PDB file of N, CA, C and O in Angstrom:
ATOM      1  N   MET A   1      -7.108 -10.403  20.269  1.00  0.00           N
ATOM      2  CA  MET A   1      -7.207 -10.567  18.824  1.00  0.00           C
ATOM      3  C   MET A   1      -7.081  -9.225  18.115  1.00  0.00           C
ATOM      4  O   MET A   1      -6.463  -9.147  17.053  1.00  0.00           O
ATOM      5  N   VAL A   2      -7.656  -8.170  18.683  1.00  0.00           N
ATOM      6  CA  VAL A   2      -7.614  -6.863  18.034  1.00  0.00           C
ATOM      7  C   VAL A   2      -6.181  -6.375  17.901  1.00  0.00           C
ATOM      8  O   VAL A   2      -5.803  -5.879  16.839  1.00  0.00           O
ATOM      9  N   SER A   3      -5.366  -6.501  18.956  1.00  0.00           N
ATOM     10  CA  SER A   3      -3.977  -6.042  18.859  1.00  0.00           C
ATOM     11  C   SER A   3      -3.207  -6.885  17.861  1.00  0.00           C
ATOM     12  O   SER A   3      -2.349  -6.355  17.155  1.00  0.00           O
ATOM     13  N   ARG A   4      -3.483  -8.167  17.779  1.00  0.00           N
ATOM     14  CA  ARG A   4      -2.832  -9.022  16.777  1.00  0.00           C
ATOM     15  C   ARG A   4      -3.236  -8.579  15.376  1.00  0.00           C
ATOM     16  O   ARG A   4      -2.394  -8.496  14.482  1.00  0.00           O
ATOM     17  N   GLN A   5      -4.510  -8.297  15.183  1.00  0.00           N
ATOM     18  CA  GLN A   5      -5.012  -7.816  13.890  1.00  0.00           C
ATOM     19  C   GLN A   5      -4.352  -6.493  13.540  1.00  0.00           C
ATOM     20  O   GLN A   5      -3.926  -6.296  12.402  1.00  0.00           O
ATOM     21  N   ARG A   6      -4.262  -5.580  14.506  1.00  0.00           N
ATOM     22  CA  ARG A   6      -3.673  -4.265  14.251  1.00  0.00           C
ATOM     23  C   ARG A   6      -2.199  -4.400  13.896  1.00  0.00           C
ATOM     24  O   ARG A   6      -1.690  -3.667  13.049  1.00  0.00           O
ATOM     25  N   GLY A   7      -1.513  -5.339  14.545  1.00  0.00           N
ATOM     26  CA  GLY A   7      -0.111  -5.585  14.206  1.00  0.00           C
ATOM     27  C   GLY A   7       0.030  -6.043  12.775  1.00  0.00           C
ATOM     28  O   GLY A   7       0.956  -5.634  12.074  1.00  0.00           O
ATOM     29  N   HIS A   8      -0.881  -6.886  12.338  1.00  0.00           N
ATOM     30  CA  HIS A   8      -0.851  -7.346  10.949  1.00  0.00           C
ATOM     31  C   HIS A   8      -1.167  -6.187  10.008  1.00  0.00           C
ATOM     32  O   HIS A   8      -0.599  -6.101   8.920  1.00  0.00           O
ATOM     33  N   CYS A   9      -2.059  -5.306  10.413  1.00  0.00           N
ATOM     34  CA  CYS A   9      -2.385  -4.132   9.599  1.00  0.00           C
ATOM     35  C   CYS A   9      -1.157  -3.255   9.410  1.00  0.00           C
ATOM     36  O   CYS A   9      -0.914  -2.751   8.313  1.00  0.00           O
ATOM     37  N   ARG A  10      -0.393  -3.075  10.458  1.00  0.00           N
ATOM     38  CA  ARG A  10       0.828  -2.267  10.335  1.00  0.00           C
ATOM     39  C   ARG A  10       1.791  -2.899   9.334  1.00  0.00           C
ATOM     40  O   ARG A  10       2.422  -2.197   8.544  1.00  0.00           O
ATOM     41  N   GLN A  11       1.900  -4.217   9.369  1.00  0.00           N
ATOM     42  CA  GLN A  11       2.775  -4.905   8.424  1.00  0.00           C
ATOM     43  C   GLN A  11       2.266  -4.719   6.995  1.00  0.00           C
ATOM     44  O   GLN A  11       3.054  -4.481   6.080  1.00  0.00           O
ATOM     45  N   VAL A  12       0.970  -4.826   6.807  1.00  0.00           N
ATOM     46  CA  VAL A  12       0.369  -4.624   5.486  1.00  0.00           C
ATOM     47  C   VAL A  12       0.642  -3.201   5.003  1.00  0.00           C
ATOM     48  O   VAL A  12       0.991  -2.997   3.840  1.00  0.00           O
ATOM     49  N   GLU A  13       0.485  -2.212   5.894  1.00  0.00           N
ATOM     50  CA  GLU A  13       0.743  -0.818   5.508  1.00  0.00           C
ATOM     51  C   GLU A  13       2.182  -0.634   5.042  1.00  0.00           C
ATOM     52  O   GLU A  13       2.441   0.123   4.107  1.00  0.00           O
ATOM     53  N   LYS A  14       3.112  -1.319   5.687  1.00  0.00           N
ATOM     54  CA  LYS A  14       4.518  -1.216   5.301  1.00  0.00           C
ATOM     55  C   LYS A  14       4.790  -1.879   3.957  1.00  0.00           C
ATOM     56  O   LYS A  14       5.759  -1.538   3.280  1.00  0.00           O
ATOM     57  N   GLN A  15       3.933  -2.833   3.567  1.00  0.00           N
ATOM     58  CA  GLN A  15       4.155  -3.595   2.338  1.00  0.00           C
ATOM     59  C   GLN A  15       3.367  -3.084   1.137  1.00  0.00           C
ATOM     60  O   GLN A  15       3.518  -3.619   0.038  1.00  0.00           O
ATOM     61  N   ILE A  16       2.543  -2.077   1.316  1.00  0.00           N
ATOM     62  CA  ILE A  16       1.661  -1.641   0.229  1.00  0.00           C
ATOM     63  C   ILE A  16       2.436  -1.277  -1.036  1.00  0.00           C
ATOM     64  O   ILE A  16       2.089  -1.729  -2.127  1.00  0.00           O
ATOM     65  N   THR A  17       3.463  -0.478  -0.900  1.00  0.00           N
ATOM     66  CA  THR A  17       4.229  -0.066  -2.081  1.00  0.00           C
ATOM     67  C   THR A  17       4.836  -1.267  -2.786  1.00  0.00           C
ATOM     68  O   THR A  17       4.743  -1.390  -4.007  1.00  0.00           O
ATOM     69  N   ALA A  18       5.454  -2.151  -2.019  1.00  0.00           N
ATOM     70  CA  ALA A  18       6.060  -3.349  -2.609  1.00  0.00           C
ATOM     71  C   ALA A  18       4.989  -4.212  -3.272  1.00  0.00           C
ATOM     72  O   ALA A  18       5.227  -4.785  -4.335  1.00  0.00           O
ATOM     73  N   TYR A  19       3.810  -4.308  -2.653  1.00  0.00           N
ATOM     74  CA  TYR A  19       2.721  -5.094  -3.239  1.00  0.00           C
ATOM     75  C   TYR A  19       2.298  -4.504  -4.583  1.00  0.00           C
ATOM     76  O   TYR A  19       2.175  -5.223  -5.574  1.00  0.00           O
ATOM     77  N   LEU A  20       2.078  -3.198  -4.607  1.00  0.00           N
ATOM     78  CA  LEU A  20       1.626  -2.556  -5.844  1.00  0.00           C
ATOM     79  C   LEU A  20       2.674  -2.607  -6.944  1.00  0.00           C
ATOM     80  O   LEU A  20       2.338  -2.570  -8.128  1.00  0.00           O
ATOM     81  N   GLU A  21       3.938  -2.691  -6.562  1.00  0.00           N
ATOM     82  CA  GLU A  21       5.017  -2.798  -7.546  1.00  0.00           C
ATOM     83  C   GLU A  21       5.321  -4.241  -7.928  1.00  0.00           C
ATOM     84  O   GLU A  21       6.172  -4.492  -8.782  1.00  0.00           O
ATOM     85  N   GLY A  22       4.627  -5.196  -7.299  1.00  0.00           N
ATOM     86  CA  GLY A  22       4.875  -6.608  -7.583  1.00  0.00           C
ATOM     87  C   GLY A  22       6.196  -7.096  -7.017  1.00  0.00           C
ATOM     88  O   GLY A  22       6.782  -8.047  -7.536  1.00  0.00           O
ATOM     89  N   ALA A  23       6.670  -6.454  -5.955  1.00  0.00           N
ATOM     90  CA  ALA A  23       7.986  -6.774  -5.411  1.00  0.00           C
ATOM     91  C   ALA A  23       7.943  -7.709  -4.201  1.00  0.00           C
ATOM     92  O   ALA A  23       8.995  -8.057  -3.665  1.00  0.00           O
ATOM     93  N   LEU A  24       6.767  -8.119  -3.764  1.00  0.00           N
ATOM     94  CA  LEU A  24       6.690  -9.044  -2.633  1.00  0.00           C
ATOM     95  C   LEU A  24       6.975 -10.476  -3.089  1.00  0.00           C
ATOM     96  O   LEU A  24       6.715 -10.839  -4.236  1.00  0.00           O
ATOM     97  N   SER A  25       7.506 -11.269  -2.185  1.00  0.00           N
ATOM     98  CA  SER A  25       7.680 -12.688  -2.464  1.00  0.00           C
ATOM     99  C   SER A  25       6.283 -13.310  -2.605  1.00  0.00           C
ATOM    100  O   SER A  25       5.292 -12.714  -2.185  1.00  0.00           O
ATOM    101  N   SER A  26       6.213 -14.476  -3.181  1.00  0.00           N
ATOM    102  CA  SER A  26       4.911 -15.141  -3.344  1.00  0.00           C
ATOM    103  C   SER A  26       4.221 -15.347  -2.001  1.00  0.00           C
ATOM    104  O   SER A  26       3.016 -15.129  -1.879  1.00  0.00           O
ATOM    105  N   ALA A  27       4.979 -15.763  -1.001  1.00  0.00           N
ATOM    106  CA  ALA A  27       4.401 -16.002   0.321  1.00  0.00           C
ATOM    107  C   ALA A  27       3.897 -14.702   0.939  1.00  0.00           C
ATOM    108  O   ALA A  27       2.802 -14.668   1.499  1.00  0.00           O
ATOM    109  N   ASP A  28       4.684 -13.636   0.842  1.00  0.00           N
ATOM    110  CA  ASP A  28       4.258 -12.344   1.388  1.00  0.00           C
ATOM    111  C   ASP A  28       3.052 -11.798   0.640  1.00  0.00           C
ATOM    112  O   ASP A  28       2.151 -11.222   1.249  1.00  0.00           O
ATOM    113  N   ARG A  29       3.030 -11.975  -0.674  1.00  0.00           N
ATOM    114  CA  ARG A  29       1.888 -11.516  -1.475  1.00  0.00           C
ATOM    115  C   ARG A  29       0.618 -12.252  -1.055  1.00  0.00           C
ATOM    116  O   ARG A  29      -0.431 -11.632  -0.880  1.00  0.00           O
ATOM    117  N   ARG A  30       0.710 -13.571  -0.892  1.00  0.00           N
ATOM    118  CA  ARG A  30      -0.467 -14.351  -0.468  1.00  0.00           C
ATOM    119  C   ARG A  30      -0.946 -13.911   0.913  1.00  0.00           C
ATOM    120  O   ARG A  30      -2.148 -13.773   1.140  1.00  0.00           O
ATOM    121  N   SER A  31      -0.014 -13.693   1.827  1.00  0.00           N
ATOM    122  CA  SER A  31      -0.370 -13.249   3.176  1.00  0.00           C
ATOM    123  C   SER A  31      -1.022 -11.866   3.134  1.00  0.00           C
ATOM    124  O   SER A  31      -2.028 -11.628   3.802  1.00  0.00           O
ATOM    125  N   PHE A  32      -0.450 -10.968   2.353  1.00  0.00           N
ATOM    126  CA  PHE A  32      -0.984  -9.613   2.177  1.00  0.00           C
ATOM    127  C   PHE A  32      -2.414  -9.685   1.648  1.00  0.00           C
ATOM    128  O   PHE A  32      -3.317  -9.059   2.203  1.00  0.00           O
ATOM    129  N   GLU A  33      -2.615 -10.443   0.581  1.00  0.00           N
ATOM    130  CA  GLU A  33      -3.937 -10.540  -0.042  1.00  0.00           C
ATOM    131  C   GLU A  33      -4.948 -11.216   0.879  1.00  0.00           C
ATOM    132  O   GLU A  33      -6.105 -10.802   0.942  1.00  0.00           O
ATOM    133  N   ALA A  34      -4.517 -12.252   1.593  1.00  0.00           N
ATOM    134  CA  ALA A  34      -5.421 -12.942   2.517  1.00  0.00           C
ATOM    135  C   ALA A  34      -5.884 -11.989   3.620  1.00  0.00           C
ATOM    136  O   ALA A  34      -7.061 -11.972   3.979  1.00  0.00           O
ATOM    137  N   HIS A  35      -4.967 -11.213   4.145  1.00  0.00           N
ATOM    138  CA  HIS A  35      -5.344 -10.257   5.182  1.00  0.00           C
ATOM    139  C   HIS A  35      -6.314  -9.214   4.627  1.00  0.00           C
ATOM    140  O   HIS A  35      -7.319  -8.895   5.262  1.00  0.00           O
ATOM    141  N   CYS A  36      -6.013  -8.694   3.460  1.00  0.00           N
ATOM    142  CA  CYS A  36      -6.866  -7.652   2.874  1.00  0.00           C
ATOM    143  C   CYS A  36      -8.270  -8.159   2.558  1.00  0.00           C
ATOM    144  O   CYS A  36      -9.217  -7.374   2.531  1.00  0.00           O
ATOM    145  N   LEU A  37      -8.413  -9.446   2.320  1.00  0.00           N
ATOM    146  CA  LEU A  37      -9.743 -10.007   2.060  1.00  0.00           C
ATOM    147  C   LEU A  37     -10.649  -9.910   3.283  1.00  0.00           C
ATOM    148  O   LEU A  37     -11.870  -9.831   3.153  1.00  0.00           O
ATOM    149  N   THR A  38     -10.045  -9.914   4.472  1.00  0.00           N
ATOM    150  CA  THR A  38     -10.842  -9.936   5.694  1.00  0.00           C
ATOM    151  C   THR A  38     -10.783  -8.640   6.490  1.00  0.00           C
ATOM    152  O   THR A  38     -11.451  -8.522   7.518  1.00  0.00           O
ATOM    153  N   CYS A  39     -10.006  -7.675   6.042  1.00  0.00           N
ATOM    154  CA  CYS A  39      -9.828  -6.439   6.814  1.00  0.00           C
ATOM    155  C   CYS A  39     -10.279  -5.230   5.984  1.00  0.00           C
ATOM    156  O   CYS A  39      -9.591  -4.812   5.053  1.00  0.00           O
ATOM    157  N   SER A  40     -11.414  -4.691   6.329  1.00  0.00           N
ATOM    158  CA  SER A  40     -11.945  -3.564   5.554  1.00  0.00           C
ATOM    159  C   SER A  40     -11.059  -2.325   5.684  1.00  0.00           C
ATOM    160  O   SER A  40     -10.983  -1.524   4.752  1.00  0.00           O
ATOM    161  N   SER A  41     -10.401  -2.160   6.806  1.00  0.00           N
ATOM    162  CA  SER A  41      -9.503  -1.021   6.986  1.00  0.00           C
ATOM    163  C   SER A  41      -8.342  -1.086   5.991  1.00  0.00           C
ATOM    164  O   SER A  41      -8.012  -0.089   5.350  1.00  0.00           O
ATOM    165  N   CYS A  42      -7.732  -2.251   5.867  1.00  0.00           N
ATOM    166  CA  CYS A  42      -6.619  -2.404   4.929  1.00  0.00           C
ATOM    167  C   CYS A  42      -7.099  -2.344   3.480  1.00  0.00           C
ATOM    168  O   CYS A  42      -6.372  -1.866   2.608  1.00  0.00           O
ATOM    169  N   GLN A  43      -8.309  -2.822   3.216  1.00  0.00           N
ATOM    170  CA  GLN A  43      -8.884  -2.698   1.880  1.00  0.00           C
ATOM    171  C   GLN A  43      -9.010  -1.221   1.514  1.00  0.00           C
ATOM    172  O   GLN A  43      -8.697  -0.819   0.393  1.00  0.00           O
ATOM    173  N   ASP A  44      -9.469  -0.424   2.469  1.00  0.00           N
ATOM    174  CA  ASP A  44      -9.620   1.017   2.230  1.00  0.00           C
ATOM    175  C   ASP A  44      -8.274   1.682   1.975  1.00  0.00           C
ATOM    176  O   ASP A  44      -8.136   2.478   1.046  1.00  0.00           O
ATOM    177  N   VAL A  45      -7.281   1.355   2.802  1.00  0.00           N
ATOM    178  CA  VAL A  45      -5.947   1.950   2.635  1.00  0.00           C
ATOM    179  C   VAL A  45      -5.367   1.560   1.280  1.00  0.00           C
ATOM    180  O   VAL A  45      -4.780   2.397   0.594  1.00  0.00           O
ATOM    181  N   LEU A  46      -5.524   0.307   0.891  1.00  0.00           N
ATOM    182  CA  LEU A  46      -5.014  -0.155  -0.400  1.00  0.00           C
ATOM    183  C   LEU A  46      -5.709   0.581  -1.545  1.00  0.00           C
ATOM    184  O   LEU A  46      -5.049   1.025  -2.485  1.00  0.00           O
ATOM    185  N   ALA A  47      -7.015   0.713  -1.475  1.00  0.00           N
ATOM    186  CA  ALA A  47      -7.759   1.416  -2.527  1.00  0.00           C
ATOM    187  C   ALA A  47      -7.355   2.884  -2.597  1.00  0.00           C
ATOM    188  O   ALA A  47      -7.161   3.424  -3.686  1.00  0.00           O
ATOM    189  N   GLU A  48      -7.228   3.529  -1.444  1.00  0.00           N
ATOM    190  CA  GLU A  48      -6.832   4.936  -1.418  1.00  0.00           C
ATOM    191  C   GLU A  48      -5.416   5.126  -1.963  1.00  0.00           C
ATOM    192  O   GLU A  48      -5.134   6.108  -2.649  1.00  0.00           O
ATOM    193  N   THR A  49      -4.539   4.188  -1.653  1.00  0.00           N
ATOM    194  CA  THR A  49      -3.162   4.277  -2.143  1.00  0.00           C
ATOM    195  C   THR A  49      -3.119   4.112  -3.650  1.00  0.00           C
ATOM    196  O   THR A  49      -2.370   4.812  -4.331  1.00  0.00           O
ATOM    197  N   ARG A  50      -3.917   3.192  -4.179  1.00  0.00           N
ATOM    198  CA  ARG A  50      -3.983   3.019  -5.633  1.00  0.00           C
ATOM    199  C   ARG A  50      -4.464   4.303  -6.309  1.00  0.00           C
ATOM    200  O   ARG A  50      -3.907   4.722  -7.324  1.00  0.00           O
ATOM    201  N   VAL A  51      -5.493   4.920  -5.748  1.00  0.00           N
ATOM    202  CA  VAL A  51      -6.021   6.164  -6.308  1.00  0.00           C
ATOM    203  C   VAL A  51      -4.956   7.251  -6.249  1.00  0.00           C
ATOM    204  O   VAL A  51      -4.726   7.961  -7.229  1.00  0.00           O
ATOM    205  N   LEU A  52      -4.310   7.377  -5.096  1.00  0.00           N
ATOM    206  CA  LEU A  52      -3.278   8.393  -4.921  1.00  0.00           C
ATOM    207  C   LEU A  52      -2.138   8.212  -5.916  1.00  0.00           C
ATOM    208  O   LEU A  52      -1.713   9.173  -6.558  1.00  0.00           O
ATOM    209  N   LEU A  53      -1.647   6.995  -6.045  1.00  0.00           N
ATOM    210  CA  LEU A  53      -0.537   6.743  -6.962  1.00  0.00           C
ATOM    211  C   LEU A  53      -0.964   6.917  -8.420  1.00  0.00           C
ATOM    212  O   LEU A  53      -0.180   7.378  -9.249  1.00  0.00           O
ATOM    213  N   GLY A  54      -2.205   6.549  -8.726  1.00  0.00           N
ATOM    214  CA  GLY A  54      -2.716   6.758 -10.078  1.00  0.00           C
ATOM    215  C   GLY A  54      -2.811   8.238 -10.411  1.00  0.00           C
ATOM    216  O   GLY A  54      -2.448   8.665 -11.507  1.00  0.00           O
ATOM    217  N   ALA A  55      -3.300   9.015  -9.456  1.00  0.00           N
ATOM    218  CA  ALA A  55      -3.404  10.457  -9.669  1.00  0.00           C
ATOM    219  C   ALA A  55      -2.023  11.075  -9.803  1.00  0.00           C
ATOM    220  O   ALA A  55      -1.820  11.972 -10.622  1.00  0.00           O
ATOM    221  N   LEU A  56      -1.092  10.613  -9.021  1.00  0.00           N
ATOM    222  CA  LEU A  56       0.268  11.126  -9.102  1.00  0.00           C
ATOM    223  C   LEU A  56       0.866  10.827 -10.472  1.00  0.00           C
ATOM    224  O   LEU A  56       1.540  11.675 -11.056  1.00  0.00           O
ATOM    225  N   GLY A  57       0.624   9.643 -10.977  1.00  0.00           N
ATOM    226  CA  GLY A  57       1.123   9.276 -12.300  1.00  0.00           C
ATOM    227  C   GLY A  57       0.503  10.137 -13.388  1.00  0.00           C
ATOM    228  O   GLY A  57       1.190  10.546 -14.324  1.00  0.00           O
ATOM    229  N   ARG A  58      -0.795  10.415 -13.274  1.00  0.00           N
ATOM    230  CA  ARG A  58      -1.465  11.268 -14.266  1.00  0.00           C
ATOM    231  C   ARG A  58      -0.976  12.700 -14.168  1.00  0.00           C
ATOM    232  O   ARG A  58      -0.832  13.378 -15.185  1.00  0.00           O
ATOM    233  N   ALA A  59      -0.718  13.173 -12.945  1.00  0.00           N
ATOM    234  CA  ALA A  59      -0.257  14.541 -12.754  1.00  0.00           C
ATOM    235  C   ALA A  59       1.118  14.758 -13.376  1.00  0.00           C
ATOM    236  O   ALA A  59       1.447  15.864 -13.806  1.00  0.00           O
ATOM    237  N   ARG A  60       1.897  13.723 -13.419  1.00  0.00           N
ATOM    238  CA  ARG A  60       3.232  13.837 -14.002  1.00  0.00           C
ATOM    239  C   ARG A  60       3.181  13.746 -15.516  1.00  0.00           C
ATOM    240  O   ARG A  60       4.190  13.962 -16.189  1.00  0.00           O
ATOM    241  N   GLY A  61       2.015  13.428 -16.053  1.00  0.00           N
ATOM    242  CA  GLY A  61       1.836  13.368 -17.501  1.00  0.00           C
ATOM    243  C   GLY A  61       2.746  12.353 -18.149  1.00  0.00           C
ATOM    244  O   GLY A  61       2.711  11.170 -17.811  1.00  0.00           O
ATOM    245  N   SER A  62       3.545  12.802 -19.063  1.00  0.00           N
ATOM    246  CA  SER A  62       4.398  11.892 -19.821  1.00  0.00           C
ATOM    247  C   SER A  62       5.672  11.525 -19.080  1.00  0.00           C
ATOM    248  O   SER A  62       6.468  10.725 -19.572  1.00  0.00           O
ATOM    249  N   GLN A  63       5.870  12.095 -17.913  1.00  0.00           N
ATOM    250  CA  GLN A  63       7.052  11.755 -17.134  1.00  0.00           C
ATOM    251  C   GLN A  63       6.926  10.335 -16.603  1.00  0.00           C
ATOM    252  O   GLN A  63       5.841   9.753 -16.597  1.00  0.00           O
ATOM    253  N   ALA A  64       8.039   9.795 -16.164  1.00  0.00           N
ATOM    254  CA  ALA A  64       8.051   8.441 -15.612  1.00  0.00           C
ATOM    255  C   ALA A  64       7.181   8.384 -14.356  1.00  0.00           C
ATOM    256  O   ALA A  64       6.912   9.403 -13.720  1.00  0.00           O
ATOM    257  N   ALA A  65       6.756   7.188 -14.022  1.00  0.00           N
ATOM    258  CA  ALA A  65       5.967   6.974 -12.812  1.00  0.00           C
ATOM    259  C   ALA A  65       6.783   7.381 -11.593  1.00  0.00           C
ATOM    260  O   ALA A  65       8.013   7.409 -11.651  1.00  0.00           O
ATOM    261  N   PRO A  66       6.115   7.693 -10.501  1.00  0.00           N
ATOM    262  CA  PRO A  66       6.850   8.088  -9.302  1.00  0.00           C
ATOM    263  C   PRO A  66       7.811   6.992  -8.856  1.00  0.00           C
ATOM    264  O   PRO A  66       7.523   5.802  -8.987  1.00  0.00           O
ATOM    265  N   SER A  67       8.939   7.407  -8.336  1.00  0.00           N
ATOM    266  CA  SER A  67       9.909   6.434  -7.846  1.00  0.00           C
ATOM    267  C   SER A  67       9.401   5.799  -6.563  1.00  0.00           C
ATOM    268  O   SER A  67       8.474   6.304  -5.930  1.00  0.00           O
ATOM    269  N   ALA A  68      10.016   4.692  -6.188  1.00  0.00           N
ATOM    270  CA  ALA A  68       9.646   4.028  -4.937  1.00  0.00           C
ATOM    271  C   ALA A  68       9.851   4.973  -3.765  1.00  0.00           C
ATOM    272  O   ALA A  68       9.064   4.960  -2.819  1.00  0.00           O
ATOM    273  N   GLY A  69      10.902   5.800  -3.812  1.00  0.00           N
ATOM    274  CA  GLY A  69      11.146   6.770  -2.745  1.00  0.00           C
ATOM    275  C   GLY A  69      10.038   7.797  -2.662  1.00  0.00           C
ATOM    276  O   GLY A  69       9.597   8.151  -1.568  1.00  0.00           O
ATOM    277  N   ASP A  70       9.578   8.286  -3.824  1.00  0.00           N
ATOM    278  CA  ASP A  70       8.453   9.229  -3.849  1.00  0.00           C
ATOM    279  C   ASP A  70       7.214   8.577  -3.256  1.00  0.00           C
ATOM    280  O   ASP A  70       6.506   9.184  -2.453  1.00  0.00           O
ATOM    281  N   ARG A  71       6.959   7.351  -3.652  1.00  0.00           N
ATOM    282  CA  ARG A  71       5.780   6.637  -3.152  1.00  0.00           C
ATOM    283  C   ARG A  71       5.874   6.430  -1.652  1.00  0.00           C
ATOM    284  O   ARG A  71       4.901   6.647  -0.930  1.00  0.00           O
ATOM    285  N   ASP A  72       7.044   6.010  -1.177  1.00  0.00           N
ATOM    286  CA  ASP A  72       7.213   5.794   0.255  1.00  0.00           C
ATOM    287  C   ASP A  72       6.998   7.083   1.034  1.00  0.00           C
ATOM    288  O   ASP A  72       6.379   7.072   2.098  1.00  0.00           O
ATOM    289  N   SER A  73       7.506   8.191   0.513  1.00  0.00           N
ATOM    290  CA  SER A  73       7.320   9.486   1.179  1.00  0.00           C
ATOM    291  C   SER A  73       5.844   9.861   1.230  1.00  0.00           C
ATOM    292  O   SER A  73       5.350  10.318   2.261  1.00  0.00           O
ATOM    293  N   LEU A  74       5.155   9.670   0.137  1.00  0.00           N
ATOM    294  CA  LEU A  74       3.720   9.975   0.104  1.00  0.00           C
ATOM    295  C   LEU A  74       2.938   9.067   1.032  1.00  0.00           C
ATOM    296  O   LEU A  74       2.042   9.526   1.741  1.00  0.00           O
ATOM    297  N   LEU A  75       3.264   7.789   1.036  1.00  0.00           N
ATOM    298  CA  LEU A  75       2.573   6.854   1.913  1.00  0.00           C
ATOM    299  C   LEU A  75       2.803   7.207   3.374  1.00  0.00           C
ATOM    300  O   LEU A  75       1.892   7.100   4.195  1.00  0.00           O
ATOM    301  N   HIS A  76       4.024   7.628   3.697  1.00  0.00           N
ATOM    302  CA  HIS A  76       4.317   8.034   5.076  1.00  0.00           C
ATOM    303  C   HIS A  76       3.453   9.228   5.461  1.00  0.00           C
ATOM    304  O   HIS A  76       2.867   9.238   6.544  1.00  0.00           O
ATOM    305  N   LEU A  77       3.364  10.222   4.603  1.00  0.00           N
ATOM    306  CA  LEU A  77       2.527  11.389   4.868  1.00  0.00           C
ATOM    307  C   LEU A  77       1.050  11.003   4.953  1.00  0.00           C
ATOM    308  O   LEU A  77       0.314  11.506   5.802  1.00  0.00           O
ATOM    309  N   PHE A  78       0.634  10.115   4.075  1.00  0.00           N
ATOM    310  CA  PHE A  78      -0.761   9.670   4.029  1.00  0.00           C
ATOM    311  C   PHE A  78      -1.134   8.966   5.332  1.00  0.00           C
ATOM    312  O   PHE A  78      -2.221   9.191   5.864  1.00  0.00           O
ATOM    313  N   ARG A  79      -0.243   8.116   5.853  1.00  0.00           N
ATOM    314  CA  ARG A  79      -0.526   7.371   7.080  1.00  0.00           C
ATOM    315  C   ARG A  79      -0.573   8.278   8.294  1.00  0.00           C
ATOM    316  O   ARG A  79      -1.263   7.968   9.265  1.00  0.00           O
ATOM    317  N   GLU A  80       0.153   9.403   8.260  1.00  0.00           N
ATOM    318  CA  GLU A  80       0.154  10.309   9.408  1.00  0.00           C
ATOM    319  C   GLU A  80      -1.167  11.033   9.567  1.00  0.00           C
ATOM    320  O   GLU A  80      -1.455  11.546  10.649  1.00  0.00           O
ATOM    321  N   HIS A  81      -1.972  11.091   8.532  1.00  0.00           N
ATOM    322  CA  HIS A  81      -3.225  11.836   8.599  1.00  0.00           C
ATOM    323  C   HIS A  81      -4.371  10.939   8.618  1.00  0.00           C
ATOM    324  O   HIS A  81      -5.513  11.397   8.673  1.00  0.00           O
TER     325      HIS A  81
END
């Protein structure tokens, strides 16, 4: 069960940016949210990603929000640590 759970966590990590941008299909969004309701690790990653992206948006001031590529790059770096 743990390896199955971890596999789902990896999928959730890959979908975080799309989820926050509202780009997931309805089925994927429901699956993402259902998993996050029961997985404290993914809840933490989602919360940390929201904070990170919010801070990035504030740091850019009046500039446009970070691009999906910027977000993906940051998320990749964030997951490595």
